N, C-alpha and C positions, 0 to 999 in steps of 0.2 A: 271366639267372637270378640268384637270390640264395639265400644259405644261411639256414636257419631261425634266427631271432633274431639275425641279423647283417646289417649294411647293406653287403653286398658283391654286386656285379653281375658277371655273366659277359659280358664284352665287350659292354657297352652302347654303341650307336652314339652318337657325339657329336652334340649338337643344340643349337640356340640356346635358352637359358633363356627361359621365358615369364614376364614380370613384369607386375604390374598398373600401369597408367599412373597417375601422380600427378595430382592435380587442382590447377589453378592458381587456381581461384576461391576466394572467401571463403565461410565457412560461413553459410548463410542463417538468418534468424531465423524463428521460428514453426514449426509442424508441418504436414505435408501433410494434406489433407482425407482422412478415412477412406473406404474403398471402400463404396459403397452397394449393389453388386450382387454381393458375394462369395459369395452363396448358390449361384451357378452353379458355382463351383469345388468346392463341397462335395457337389454333386449327383452321384449315381451313375446313369449311363445304362444302360439295358438293351441287350443286343446286338441288332444288326439282323439281319433274315432276309430273304433274297430267294428267292422261290419257284422251284422247279426242276421240270422235267418228269420227272426221275429220282428223285424222292422215293420211298422204299420204302413199301410198304403199311403203313398206320397200325397195325393190330392187332399184326402180327408185329414191327414195328420198335420199338414202345413196350415190348412184352413183353421182347424181347431186350436193348434198351438199359438199361432200368431194373433188370433182373436183374444185368446186368454192372456197373452203377453200384453196386448194393447190395454186390456182391462186392468192388469197389474200395474202397468206404467202410469195410467191415469190415477189410480188409487194412491200410489207411492210417490207420485210427483217427479218422475224422471222420463226421459225420452228414450224409447226403445230404438236401438241402432238397427239399420237396415242391412240385411245380409242376403238380399235377393240374388246377388251375383254369385253366390256359392251354391254348390250342388246339394241336393237332398241326400241324406239327412244332416249333412255338415252345417247347413244354414241354421237348422234348429239348434244344434249343439253350440254354435257360436252365439246365437241370440240368447240362449239359456245362460251361457257363461257370462255374457255381458250384463244380463239382468241380475245375476247373483252378485257381481262386483258392484253394481249400482246399489243394491240393498246393503252390502257391507259398508259402502261409503256413506251411508246415512247415519252411521254411528250407533246403530242398534244391532242387536244380535238376532239376525234373521237368516234362516236356512231355506233355500228354495229347492223344490223337487217337482218332477213331472210325474203325475199319477193318472190313473184312469178311473172313471166312475163305473157304476154297475153295468152300464150299457157299452163300455169300451171307449167312450169319448175321452180325449185328453183334457186334463186340467192342470193348473199350476197350484201348488200348495206351499204356503209360507209358514214355517214354524218359528214363531216369535218367542223370545224369552228375555228375561231380565234377571241377571245374577245379583241378588242383594248382598252376596258375601255373607260371612258369619258376623253380621253387624247388628247391633241393637239400635233400632231407629227410635230412640226415646227423645222426646221433646221436653226440655226442662221448663217448669211452670214458675218456680219461685223467682227467677230473674224478672219475669213480667210483673209479678206481685210487687217486687221492690220498686220497679219503674212506676207502677201505679201510685206509689206513696209519694212520689216526687211531683209536686204540682207544676214545676217548670217543664216537665216532660209529658204533660197530659196529652198533647196532640200525638206524640210518638206512641204513647201507651195505648191510646184508642185505636191507632192504626194497627198495632200488633193484636189488639183484641179482635179486630175484624179478621185478621189472618187466622187467629185461634178459632174464631167462630166458624170460619169456612172449614178448617180441618176437623172440627168436632161435628158440626151439623151435616156437612156434605161429604167430606172424605171419610168420615166415620172413625177417626182415631179414638180409641178408648181413653178414658180419663181415670187416672189412678185412684181417685177418691171415691169412685162409684163402685158399689159392691159387686157388680157383675164384671168388672175389669180384672184382668189377670194379675196385675200388680197389687191390687187392693189387699189380697190375702197376705202378701209378703209384709206390707206395712202393719196390718193388724197383728200378725204373728210376732213381728219384732217389738211392737208396742207392748204386747203381753209379756214377752220375755224380759224386756227392760224393766217393766214394773215389778217383776218378781226377782230382779237381779240385785247385785250389790251396789254400793255407792258410786263406783266408777261408771256403772251402766245407767245411772239416773240421768246423767247429762244427755245420753242418747234417747232416753224416754222423752225429755223435753224437745229434742230435735225431731223426733217422730211425731209428737203431738203438734208441733208447729207446722211441720210439713203437711199434715192432714188438714189442719185448720186453715192455713193460708191457701192451700190448694183448693179447698172448698170455697173460699172467698172468690178466687179467680173463676172457678167453674160457675158460680152464681152469675157472674157478669157475662161469661162466654155463652151461657145458656140463653141469654137475652137475644132474641133474633134481630133486635134493632141494630146490633153491631154488624150483622150480615147485610141487612137492608141498606146500611149507610156505607158499605164497603167502597163502592165506586165513587161516591161523593167525597169520602175521606182521602182517597188516592188523588183525586183531581185537585183538591184544595190544599194538599199537604205542602208545607214550605220546607224545602231542604236547606240545610246549613250545617256543614261539618260532615265528617265521615259517618258518624252514627246514623244521622237522619237520612243520609243518602243510601246507606245499606238497608235501613228499614223500608224506605220507599221502593227500592229495587226488589226486595223480597215480597212486599205487598203487591207490586205490579204482576209478579209471576203468579202469585196465588189468585189474584183477581182474574187474570187471563184464563186460568184453569177453571175457575168458577163459572165464567161466562161461556167457555167452550164446552165444558162438561158439567152442566148444572145438576146432574143427577147420578154422577158416577163416584163410586167410593173405592178406596185403596184395596179392598178385598175382592174386587169383582172377578179377577182372573187368577186367583191364587190356586195353584195345584202343587202336588207333591208326587214324586216317584214312589212307587210302592216299595217299601223296604223288603229285603230278602226274608226277614222274619216278620210275619204280620202282627206279632205281638209286641214288637219293638215300638216305642212311642216316637212321635215326630214332633218337631218344633212347628207349631201352627203360627200363622201370620199375626194373629192378635196378641201372641205372646212376645214378639220382638218388635212390634210397632205400637207405640202408645205415648201418651203424655206421662211424664214422671215428675216428681217433686224437683229434683236437681240431679245433675250428672257430676257432682263433686261432693266431697265431704265424707265424714265417717258413716253417715246413714246410707249413702249410695254404695259405699264399699261393702257394707253388710248385705245390702240387697243384691249386689253383684255376686257375692259368695254363694248366696242361696240360689241364684240363677245358674251359677256354675254347676251346682249339684244336680239341678233339674235338667239342664240342657246337655250335660255330659252323658246322660243316658239315651239321648236321641241320636239316630243315625241319619235322618233326613229332615229337611225343612221345606215348608211351603214357600214357593216363589212364583212371581207372575209368569205365565206362559199362555200362549194363544195360537191356535191353528186357524189360518185363513185359507179358504179355497176360492180360486179365481177360475171361472168358467166363461162360456160364451154368452151367458144370460145377463150379466151386469156386474156392477161393482158391489161387493158385500158391504154391509153397514159397518161403521166404526173405522178407526184409524190404527189398527193393530194395538201395540202397547205404547203408543205415543203418550197417553195419559200417565201411565206408570213411570215412564222414563222422566217425564217432567216433574211428576209429583215427588219422586224420591230425591231428585236434585233439589227441589224446593225444601224438603225436610232437612237436607244437609246444610243448605244455606241458612235456613232459619236457626238450626241448632248452633251453627258457628256464630251467628249474630247474637243469640241469647247468651252464649258463653262469654261474649265480649262486653256485655252490659256491666256497668259498675255494680 
């Protein structure tokens, strides 16, 4: 695992580095002859079809499939290509292949399949997923605390407070200073260890105490719903000037758009996990790798990372966003797949990059 915007891995197994072998020969003179049959590489082949004795009746199959396809296209925002000039069932196969490519072109991981309901009617099923990777989506808080101490950056700090308020109140990111958060136990444990340690560890005692104290000060402000209520007004009145302010406004606009489009959706809404082979093996749950944290640099963070290494190294699976959508002839299902998750995780990445760039 690695932390957002940081080149840190959680217990990566040592392995032999792979290198490109150097050439001992001399550079040749002249150029290779151009390819004469490269048209083959640019040609798009149509999918193959093998006849089956279990092919559904043409009239009902075409009617059900193309109505489902129309519903899918409206929901996903693409135009279904017309293959009426092709014979059955090749027309269905071509339309299915085209729809699958349209879904892939959306930039999201979505697999399309044709299924039947309990009565034998055809339906289209989309398996949506988002791969978080082995990444710790931890948002540092202390950069915002330091920004709040600079009166000249008050407008920027308040804009970021609105972003934090959205992530805390609506997206439901845990805050590391709250006792029910996963990271709180690590900070308390380290604080106790350092208080009982030698003189060298006393400096880390102060760092831990400061991280908890200053984090609590930020949480007190984030907890105030006025920062959420003022979000739109702050974005509208924000004056850009320089790269930092432009970046803050860009992040805030993305967060505000999510808040307005998904006012009651949180980051854990579609989290699932494949069943491990051994049911007794622990898994990495979403609230463990998504959270606010004091900082993503420094000695304290290094110690927290070591403890997370030990915990996550015992896990074989982790929760990630996944959602199954079924499109039939009755209408468009509610929701927009995993559009919210794709945009929210991108927002977290942008925000973390911004906070790590703050002075």
